[in-house]
C-alpha positions as CSV (number, residue, x, y, z in Angstrom):
1,M,25.6,-10.1,-1.9
2,V,25.2,-9.5,1.9
3,P,24.4,-13.1,3.1
4,G,20.8,-13.5,4.4
5,M,19.3,-10.6,2.5
6,R,17.2,-12.5,0.1
7,R,13.7,-13.1,1.0
8,F,12.3,-16.9,1.1
9,R,8.9,-15.6,0.3
10,N,7.0,-13.8,-2.2
11,A,4.5,-11.4,-0.6
12,K,6.3,-8.2,1.0
13,I,6.4,-6.3,4.3
14,I,5.8,-2.5,4.7
15,A,7.0,-1.2,8.0
16,T,6.0,2.2,9.2
17,L,8.9,4.6,10.8
18,G,7.9,6.7,13.6
19,P,9.4,7.6,17.1
20,T,10.5,4.2,18.3
21,S,11.9,3.3,14.9
22,S,13.9,6.5,13.9
23,D,17.4,5.6,14.3
24,R,19.9,3.9,12.5
25,D,19.9,1.0,14.8
26,A,16.2,0.5,14.9
27,I,15.7,0.9,11.1
28,T,18.3,-1.5,10.5
29,N,16.5,-4.0,13.0
30,L,13.6,-4.0,11.0
31,F,15.2,-4.2,7.7
32,E,17.2,-7.4,8.8
33,A,14.0,-8.6,10.3
34,G,12.3,-8.8,6.5
35,T,11.2,-5.3,5.9
36,D,11.0,-4.7,1.9
37,V,9.4,-1.1,2.0
38,F,9.4,1.6,4.5
39,R,6.6,4.0,5.1
40,L,6.9,7.6,5.9
41,N,3.4,8.7,7.4
42,F,3.1,12.3,6.9
43,S,0.3,12.5,9.1
44,H,2.7,12.6,12.0
45,G,6.0,14.0,12.2
46,T,8.3,16.9,10.7
47,Q,9.5,16.8,7.3
48,E,13.1,17.2,8.9
49,D,11.8,13.9,10.9
50,H,11.3,12.0,7.5
51,K,14.3,13.3,5.7
52,K,16.7,11.9,8.3
53,R,14.8,8.9,8.2
54,Y,14.9,8.3,4.5
55,E,18.8,9.1,4.6
56,T,19.2,6.2,6.7
57,I,17.0,4.1,4.6
58,R,19.4,5.3,1.7
59,E,22.7,4.4,3.6
60,L,21.0,0.9,4.5
61,E,20.2,0.4,0.9
62,A,24.1,0.9,-0.1
63,E,25.4,-0.7,2.8
64,F,23.1,-4.0,1.8
65,H,23.3,-3.9,-1.8
66,R,19.7,-4.4,-2.3
67,P,17.0,-1.9,-3.3
68,I,14.4,-0.5,-0.5
69,G,11.3,1.2,-1.4
70,V,10.0,4.3,0.4
71,L,6.5,4.7,0.4
72,A,5.1,8.4,1.2
73,D,1.9,8.4,2.8
74,L,0.0,11.6,2.8
75,Q,-2.3,12.7,5.1
76,G,-5.2,14.2,3.2
77,P,-8.3,16.0,4.2
78,K,-8.9,15.8,8.0
79,L,-12.3,16.7,9.0
80,R,-12.5,17.6,12.5
81,V,-15.3,19.3,15.1
82,G,-14.2,22.6,16.8
83,Q,-13.5,23.0,20.2
84,F,-15.8,22.9,23.3
85,D,-16.3,25.2,26.4
86,G,-14.5,22.7,28.9
87,G,-12.9,20.7,26.3
88,K,-15.6,18.0,26.1
89,I,-19.5,17.2,26.3
90,N,-21.5,14.1,26.7
91,L,-24.2,13.4,24.1
92,E,-27.2,10.8,25.0
93,A,-29.1,9.1,21.9
94,G,-32.0,10.9,21.1
95,Q,-31.0,14.6,22.1
96,P,-30.7,17.3,19.4
97,F,-27.2,18.5,18.6
98,R,-26.5,21.0,16.1
99,L,-23.5,21.7,13.5
100,D,-22.6,24.9,12.2
101,L,-20.0,27.4,10.9
102,D,-19.9,29.4,14.1
103,S,-16.4,29.4,15.5
104,A,-17.9,30.1,19.1
105,L,-16.6,27.3,21.8
106,G,-19.6,24.6,21.5
107,D,-21.7,23.0,23.9
108,G,-24.1,20.5,24.8
109,S,-26.4,21.8,22.4
110,R,-24.0,22.9,19.4
111,V,-20.7,22.9,18.0
112,S,-18.7,24.2,15.3
113,L,-18.0,22.0,11.9
114,P,-15.7,24.3,9.6
115,H,-16.1,22.4,6.5
116,P,-18.7,24.4,4.5
117,E,-18.3,21.4,1.6
118,I,-20.1,18.8,4.3
119,F,-23.2,21.4,4.9
120,S,-23.5,21.6,1.0
121,A,-23.3,17.5,0.5
122,L,-26.0,17.1,3.5
123,E,-29.6,16.2,3.1
124,P,-32.2,15.0,5.5
125,G,-31.2,11.5,6.4
126,T,-27.5,11.4,6.0
127,K,-25.3,9.7,8.9
128,L,-22.4,11.4,10.7
129,L,-19.9,9.7,12.6
130,M,-17.6,11.3,15.0
131,D,-14.5,10.3,16.8
132,D,-13.8,7.2,14.9
133,G,-17.7,6.1,14.8
134,R,-18.0,6.1,18.3
135,I,-20.7,8.8,18.2
136,R,-23.5,8.7,15.4
137,L,-25.5,11.4,14.5
138,R,-28.7,11.4,11.8
139,V,-29.6,14.6,9.8
140,L,-32.9,16.2,10.5
141,D,-32.5,19.6,8.8
142,C,-29.6,21.4,7.4
143,G,-28.7,24.3,4.9
144,E,-25.4,25.9,3.8
145,D,-24.1,26.7,7.2
146,F,-25.9,24.6,9.6
147,A,-27.2,20.9,10.2
148,E,-29.6,20.3,12.9
149,T,-29.0,16.3,13.8
150,E,-30.4,13.7,16.5
151,V,-27.7,11.6,18.2
152,V,-28.3,7.7,17.4
153,V,-25.5,6.7,19.3
154,G,-24.2,8.9,22.5
155,G,-20.9,9.5,24.4
156,D,-18.2,11.8,25.1
157,L,-17.2,14.3,22.5
158,S,-14.0,16.1,22.9
159,N,-12.3,19.0,21.0
160,Q,-11.2,18.5,17.3
161,K,-12.5,14.7,17.0
162,G,-12.8,13.5,13.3
163,V,-15.9,13.5,11.5
164,N,-17.0,11.0,8.8
165,V,-19.6,11.4,6.2
166,P,-20.0,7.8,4.6
167,D,-23.0,8.2,2.5
168,V,-22.0,11.0,0.1
169,V,-19.2,12.3,-2.1
170,L,-17.7,15.6,-0.8
171,D,-16.3,18.3,-3.0
172,L,-13.0,18.2,-1.9
173,S,-9.6,17.5,-3.2
174,P,-7.6,14.7,-1.8
175,L,-4.7,17.4,-1.4
176,T,-4.5,19.7,1.1
177,E,-2.1,22.9,1.2
178,K,-0.1,20.5,3.7
179,D,-0.4,17.5,1.2
180,H,0.8,20.0,-1.4
181,D,3.8,20.8,0.4
182,D,4.5,17.5,1.8
183,L,4.0,16.0,-1.8
184,R,6.9,18.5,-3.3
185,F,9.1,17.6,-0.4
186,A,8.6,13.9,-0.4
187,L,9.1,14.0,-4.4
188,Q,12.3,16.0,-3.9
189,L,13.8,13.5,-1.3
190,G,13.3,10.7,-4.1
191,V,10.3,8.3,-2.7
192,D,9.3,5.4,-4.9
193,W,5.4,5.6,-3.9
194,V,3.2,8.3,-2.7
195,A,-0.3,6.8,-1.3
196,L,-3.1,9.0,-1.7
197,S,-5.7,9.3,1.2
198,F,-9.6,10.3,0.9
199,V,-9.9,8.7,-2.6
200,Q,-13.7,8.9,-3.7
201,R,-13.6,8.9,-7.4
202,P,-11.1,8.2,-10.2
203,A,-10.6,12.1,-10.9
204,D,-9.2,12.1,-7.3
205,V,-6.1,9.9,-8.9
206,A,-6.1,11.7,-12.1
207,E,-5.3,14.8,-10.3
208,V,-2.3,13.7,-8.2
209,R,-0.8,11.5,-11.1
210,K,-0.7,15.0,-13.3
211,I,1.4,16.5,-10.4
212,I,3.6,13.9,-9.8
213,A,4.5,13.2,-13.7
214,G,6.0,9.8,-13.3
215,R,8.5,10.7,-10.6
216,A,7.0,8.2,-8.3
217,G,4.1,5.6,-8.3
218,V,0.7,6.4,-7.3
219,M,-0.8,4.1,-4.9
220,A,-4.5,4.8,-4.2
221,K,-5.8,4.2,-0.6
222,M,-9.0,2.8,-0.8
223,E,-10.6,4.0,2.5
224,K,-14.2,5.7,1.4
225,P,-17.3,3.7,0.8
226,Q,-17.7,5.8,-2.2
227,C,-14.5,4.4,-4.2
228,M,-16.3,1.2,-4.0
229,H,-18.9,2.4,-7.0
230,H,-15.8,3.3,-9.2
231,L,-13.1,0.4,-8.0
232,D,-12.2,-0.7,-11.5
233,E,-11.4,2.9,-12.6
234,I,-9.6,3.7,-9.8
235,V,-7.7,0.9,-10.4
236,D,-7.0,1.5,-13.5
237,L,-5.5,4.6,-13.3
238,A,-3.4,4.0,-10.1
239,D,-0.3,2.4,-10.2
240,S,-1.1,0.2,-7.2
241,I,-3.9,0.1,-4.6
242,M,-3.9,-0.1,-0.8
243,V,-7.0,-1.8,1.2
244,A,-6.7,0.9,4.0
245,R,-9.2,-1.0,6.5
246,G,-8.9,1.8,9.3
247,D,-11.1,4.7,7.8
248,L,-13.0,2.2,5.8
249,G,-14.1,0.0,8.9
250,V,-14.9,3.3,10.4
251,E,-17.4,4.1,7.6
252,L,-18.9,1.1,6.3
253,P,-20.4,-1.5,9.0
254,P,-17.7,-4.1,10.3
255,E,-19.3,-7.2,8.4
256,E,-18.9,-5.5,5.1
257,V,-15.0,-4.8,5.3
258,P,-13.9,-8.1,4.7
259,G,-15.8,-8.3,1.3
260,C,-14.8,-5.0,0.1
261,Q,-11.1,-6.2,0.9
262,K,-11.8,-9.4,-0.9
263,R,-13.2,-7.3,-4.1
264,I,-10.1,-4.8,-4.0
265,V,-7.8,-7.4,-4.1
266,R,-9.3,-9.4,-6.6
267,A,-9.6,-6.1,-9.0
268,S,-6.4,-5.2,-8.5
269,R,-4.9,-8.5,-9.2
270,E,-6.9,-8.9,-12.5
271,A,-5.4,-5.7,-13.7
272,G,-2.0,-6.5,-12.6
273,K,-1.7,-3.6,-10.0
274,P,0.0,-4.4,-6.8
275,V,-2.3,-4.5,-3.9
276,V,-1.4,-3.9,-0.2
277,V,-3.3,-4.9,2.7
278,A,-3.2,-2.6,5.6
279,T,-4.0,-1.3,9.1
280,Q,-4.5,-3.3,12.7
281,M,-2.7,-6.7,11.1
282,L,-0.9,-7.0,14.4
283,E,-2.3,-4.5,16.3
284,S,-1.7,-6.2,19.7
285,M,2.1,-6.3,19.4
286,I,2.1,-2.4,19.6
287,N,2.4,-3.8,23.7
288,S,3.0,-7.6,23.2
289,P,5.8,-9.9,22.0
290,T,3.1,-12.1,20.1
291,P,0.1,-11.6,18.4
292,T,-3.5,-12.9,18.9
293,R,-4.8,-16.0,16.7
294,A,-7.1,-14.0,15.2
295,E,-4.3,-11.3,13.9
296,A,-2.1,-14.2,12.6
297,S,-5.4,-15.5,10.6
298,D,-5.8,-12.1,9.2
299,V,-2.3,-11.8,8.0
300,A,-2.8,-15.2,6.6
301,T,-6.0,-14.2,5.0
302,A,-4.8,-11.5,3.0
303,I,-2.0,-13.7,1.7
304,Y,-4.5,-16.0,0.4
305,D,-6.4,-13.8,-1.3
306,G,-3.3,-12.9,-3.3
307,A,-2.2,-9.5,-1.7
308,D,1.2,-8.6,-3.0
309,A,2.4,-6.7,0.8
310,V,0.9,-6.6,4.1
311,M,1.5,-3.4,6.0
312,L,2.5,-2.6,9.9
313,S,1.5,0.8,11.2
314,A,1.4,1.5,14.8
315,E,3.4,-1.7,15.4
316,T,6.7,-0.6,14.2
317,A,6.2,3.2,14.3
318,V,5.3,3.4,18.0
319,G,5.4,-0.1,19.2
320,K,7.9,-1.6,21.8
321,Y,8.2,-5.0,19.6
322,G,8.8,-3.4,15.8
323,P,11.2,-6.1,14.7
324,E,9.2,-8.9,16.4
325,A,6.3,-7.9,14.4
326,V,8.1,-7.8,11.3
327,S,9.8,-11.1,12.2
328,I,6.3,-12.9,12.8
329,M,4.5,-11.6,9.8
330,E,7.4,-13.1,7.8
331,R,6.8,-16.4,9.4
332,I,3.1,-16.1,8.8
333,I,3.9,-15.5,5.0
334,R,6.1,-18.1,4.5
335,Q,4.1,-20.6,6.3
336,V,1.1,-19.5,4.1
337,E,3.0,-19.5,0.9
338,L,4.3,-23.6,1.7
339,D,0.5,-24.6,2.0
340,D,-0.6,-26.7,-0.8
341,H,-3.9,-25.0,-0.2
342,Y,-2.4,-21.7,-1.1
343,R,-0.7,-23.1,-4.5
344,N,-4.2,-24.4,-5.5
345,I,-5.8,-21.2,-4.6
346,T,-3.4,-19.0,-6.6
347,E,-3.9,-21.4,-9.6
348,A,-7.6,-21.3,-9.5
349,D,-7.6,-17.8,-9.4
350,R,-5.1,-16.8,-12.3
351,H,-6.6,-14.9,-14.7
352,L,-6.5,-15.2,-18.4
353,P,-3.5,-13.1,-20.1
354,E,-4.7,-10.4,-21.8
355,A,-4.5,-10.6,-26.0
356,T,-1.1,-9.1,-26.4
357,A,2.4,-10.2,-27.5
358,A,3.5,-9.1,-24.1
359,D,1.2,-11.2,-21.7
360,A,1.4,-14.1,-24.2
361,I,5.3,-14.3,-23.8
362,T,4.8,-13.7,-19.9
363,A,2.5,-16.3,-19.6
364,A,4.6,-18.7,-21.5
365,A,7.4,-18.1,-19.5
366,R,5.6,-19.2,-16.2
367,Q,4.4,-22.4,-18.2
368,V,8.1,-23.3,-19.3
369,A,9.7,-22.1,-15.8
370,R,7.5,-24.7,-14.1
371,T,7.9,-27.6,-17.1
372,I,11.8,-27.2,-17.2
373,S,12.1,-26.7,-13.3
374,A,14.0,-23.6,-14.0
375,A,15.6,-21.8,-10.9
376,C,13.9,-18.4,-11.6
377,I,12.3,-16.0,-14.3
378,V,14.6,-13.4,-15.3
379,T,13.0,-10.2,-16.2
380,F,14.6,-7.0,-17.9
381,S,13.0,-3.8,-17.8
382,S,13.5,-0.3,-18.0
383,T,9.7,0.6,-16.3
384,G,9.2,-2.3,-14.5
385,S,6.3,-3.1,-16.8
386,T,7.8,-6.5,-18.0
387,T,8.3,-7.6,-14.3
388,L,4.8,-6.4,-13.0
389,R,3.7,-8.9,-16.0
390,A,5.7,-11.6,-14.6
391,S,4.5,-11.2,-11.1
392,R,0.8,-11.1,-12.0
393,E,1.3,-14.8,-13.5
394,R,2.1,-15.6,-10.0
395,P,4.7,-18.1,-11.4
396,T,6.1,-21.3,-9.0
397,V,9.5,-20.1,-8.9
398,P,11.3,-16.5,-8.1
399,I,11.4,-13.4,-10.4
400,L,14.7,-12.0,-10.5
401,G,13.9,-8.5,-11.8
402,L,16.7,-6.9,-13.5
403,T,16.8,-3.3,-14.2
404,A,19.6,-0.5,-15.2
405,R,17.3,2.1,-13.5
406,T,17.6,2.5,-9.6
407,D,14.2,4.1,-9.4
408,T,12.5,1.2,-11.2
409,A,14.5,-1.2,-9.0
410,R,13.2,0.3,-5.6
411,R,9.5,0.6,-6.8
412,L,9.7,-3.3,-7.6
413,A,10.6,-4.1,-3.9
414,L,6.8,-3.7,-3.3
415,V,5.9,-6.4,-5.7
416,W,4.9,-9.8,-5.3
417,G,7.5,-12.5,-5.8
418,V,10.4,-10.0,-7.3
419,H,13.6,-9.8,-6.1
420,S,14.8,-6.5,-7.8
421,V,18.6,-5.7,-8.8
422,E,20.2,-2.6,-10.3
423,T,21.9,-4.3,-13.2
424,T,24.2,-2.8,-16.1
425,E,22.3,-1.8,-19.5
426,C,22.1,-4.6,-22.0
427,Q,23.0,-3.7,-25.7
428,T,22.8,-7.1,-27.2
429,F,21.5,-10.7,-26.5
430,R,24.8,-12.1,-25.3
431,D,24.5,-9.1,-22.8
432,M,21.2,-10.3,-21.6
433,V,22.0,-13.6,-21.3
434,S,25.5,-13.2,-19.4
435,N,23.8,-10.5,-17.2
436,A,21.1,-13.0,-16.2
437,I,23.5,-15.6,-15.4
438,R,26.1,-13.5,-13.6
439,D,23.2,-12.0,-11.3
440,A,21.2,-15.2,-10.7
441,R,24.5,-16.5,-9.4
442,E,25.5,-13.7,-7.2
443,E,22.2,-13.1,-5.7
444,G,22.0,-16.6,-5.2
445,F,19.2,-17.8,-7.3
446,A,21.1,-20.2,-9.6
447,S,24.1,-22.4,-9.7
448,T,25.8,-24.5,-12.1
449,G,23.6,-26.3,-14.4
450,D,20.4,-24.8,-13.5
451,A,18.0,-23.4,-16.1
452,L,17.0,-19.6,-16.3
453,V,13.9,-18.4,-18.1
454,I,14.6,-14.5,-19.5
455,T,12.2,-12.4,-20.7
456,A,12.6,-8.9,-22.1
457,G,11.6,-6.4,-24.9
458,V,13.9,-5.4,-27.9
459,P,14.7,-3.1,-28.6
460,F,16.3,-3.0,-25.3
461,G,14.7,0.0,-23.0
462,T,11.6,0.2,-24.7
463,P,8.8,0.4,-22.0
464,G,6.2,-2.4,-22.6
465,A,7.7,-4.1,-25.4
466,T,8.1,-7.6,-23.6
467,N,8.4,-9.6,-27.0
468,I,11.4,-12.1,-26.1
469,L,11.4,-15.6,-24.4
470,R,14.9,-17.0,-23.8
471,I,16.1,-20.5,-22.1
472,A,19.6,-20.4,-20.4
473,W,21.7,-22.6,-18.8
474,V,24.3,-21.5,-15.8
475,E,27.7,-22.8,-17.1
């Protein structure tokens, strides 16, 4: 084990790679500062860029002997207006403005909106948002190829600015042709998680699950208001959830976003699915070496709410202070987790285990570990399900997640409280105990005289068959 690579916190940190964090030194600095999972943002950069970054991550993994998660974030559909004669126009509140399928350059009275699926979903009264919500329109009349609108909030509108339609479900797949190509590429690389943008309904998640076919975990990004109407079903179908507050904050009034964040985190926690809080967490650190007090409070709130991970985007992708942002995020997480109030909230929010043998065993492991002051809970899992159950219980001791599968070890790097380790396969109870003791020692979790609480499923390697609880002492 490389000294210092154990994280002394439970919540995880995701860092986005980009122009200022592409070379080996930059990625190493982010990892050593505390990054657990790296995000490859397919909205920017080329596939070759992402391939080089991925290969660097895997080199670091071999050097530091620690599984590192890689998240491929697909761009999703980007709805945009066309181009203007002169590059931009100015819209004033109250004026009429037409959107249509005509590809001619736009002017102060109209512009192309080359998305027939939007027109087919509109009706009088529908809101249209442009340029991240800075421009607001209301539909007065519409048809299959046009919409006559009134400007509610005006301003400058330039070429190719984004369009959001918060009030309706669009008949649009979450995967564009580019996304299909990027998804094939990402799976060939061997990424551990795939983040799906533009999720509106459970069928969107099901579509992508079928394509991925277990080769990576599916992370549903909750960024459309429509997804909140199907929250439980989406959580049930996905392997993990992201609270993507960027687009969610464009399409919802700002005052509604915090409540949505808490609902999404709570639903994910109840289901035992890892949940990530993302977007603008330490935004000022793109250009500043320190965050604002409000940003520090925002990160802390996500941890108090029970998030498995918090994510940095532009802060590490294009910012001047990427490693510092990771370090400060780590300090905030550790401070929150030391707070008695945090533990009280975690205990109060604990959900009753499901009425299964596996959940009963896992709940008992948490209680036993606390009662005997165990050094850690050791889980053996081929798919990660046993370890996910242990994390759902939010124990007061670390979780040492042992698995013989590289892909499972990497995927567990996202999960609250889990220090994942790729270990040798178990064939017998004796193997299980000896592996647990050896790995707990080597990873710095236990020493002579310490107790370990071990959970596993027999027959070994059977997915989801958690049926053993064993106490072992380190000799």
